[in-house]
C-alpha positions as CSV (number, residue, x, y, z in Angstrom):
1,M,41.5,-29.3,-5.4
2,L,37.8,-29.0,-6.3
3,D,36.8,-25.6,-7.8
4,E,33.5,-24.8,-6.5
5,R,33.3,-21.4,-8.5
6,L,32.4,-23.5,-11.5
7,L,29.1,-24.3,-10.2
8,G,26.2,-22.5,-12.0
9,L,28.5,-21.7,-15.1
10,T,26.7,-22.3,-18.4
11,F,27.9,-23.1,-21.9
12,Q,26.7,-24.6,-25.2
13,L,27.7,-28.2,-26.2
14,P,29.7,-28.0,-29.4
15,D,28.5,-31.5,-30.4
16,A,26.1,-34.3,-29.5
17,Q,28.8,-36.3,-27.4
18,S,28.1,-37.0,-23.8
19,T,31.7,-36.3,-22.8
20,G,34.1,-33.6,-23.7
21,V,36.6,-30.9,-22.6
22,I,35.7,-27.2,-21.9
23,S,38.1,-24.3,-20.8
24,F,37.1,-22.1,-17.9
25,F,39.5,-19.4,-16.6
26,G,42.3,-20.8,-18.8
27,V,41.9,-24.3,-17.3
28,L,40.8,-27.5,-19.3
29,Y,38.1,-29.4,-17.6
30,H,36.6,-32.7,-18.6
31,Y,32.7,-32.8,-18.4
32,R,30.0,-35.4,-18.7
33,V,26.3,-34.6,-19.7
34,A,23.6,-35.8,-17.3
35,G,20.9,-36.9,-19.6
36,P,20.8,-36.8,-23.5
37,A,23.1,-34.5,-25.3
38,E,22.5,-32.6,-28.5
39,T,24.5,-30.0,-30.4
40,G,24.0,-26.5,-29.2
41,L,22.3,-27.5,-25.9
42,L,22.7,-24.9,-23.2
43,V,24.1,-26.7,-20.0
44,V,24.9,-25.7,-16.4
45,V,27.7,-27.1,-14.2
46,T,25.9,-28.9,-11.5
47,D,28.6,-30.9,-9.8
48,V,32.3,-30.7,-9.5
49,S,34.5,-33.9,-8.8
50,P,38.3,-34.6,-9.2
51,L,37.6,-36.4,-12.4
52,Y,35.1,-34.3,-14.4
53,L,32.4,-31.7,-14.1
54,T,28.8,-33.0,-14.3
55,V,26.7,-30.7,-16.6
56,T,22.8,-30.7,-16.9
57,A,20.6,-29.2,-19.5
58,Q,19.6,-25.8,-18.2
59,H,15.9,-26.4,-18.7
60,N,16.2,-29.4,-16.4
61,V,17.8,-27.5,-13.5
62,L,15.5,-26.6,-10.7
63,E,16.0,-23.1,-9.0
64,Y,14.9,-22.6,-5.4
């Protein structure tokens, strides 16, 4: 079951790894960073798949 309510949520990366695990609503999710990762980078969930969340640096997300 894909959880579309996660789209648009933001968090800071705890380290410079391009993959990791984050907890939302008491559930652990794997994530992958689209682009370079750095410690403390503010990222936004931009895609939800059965395997992982794709997150993108907030300053790279276009808002319409």
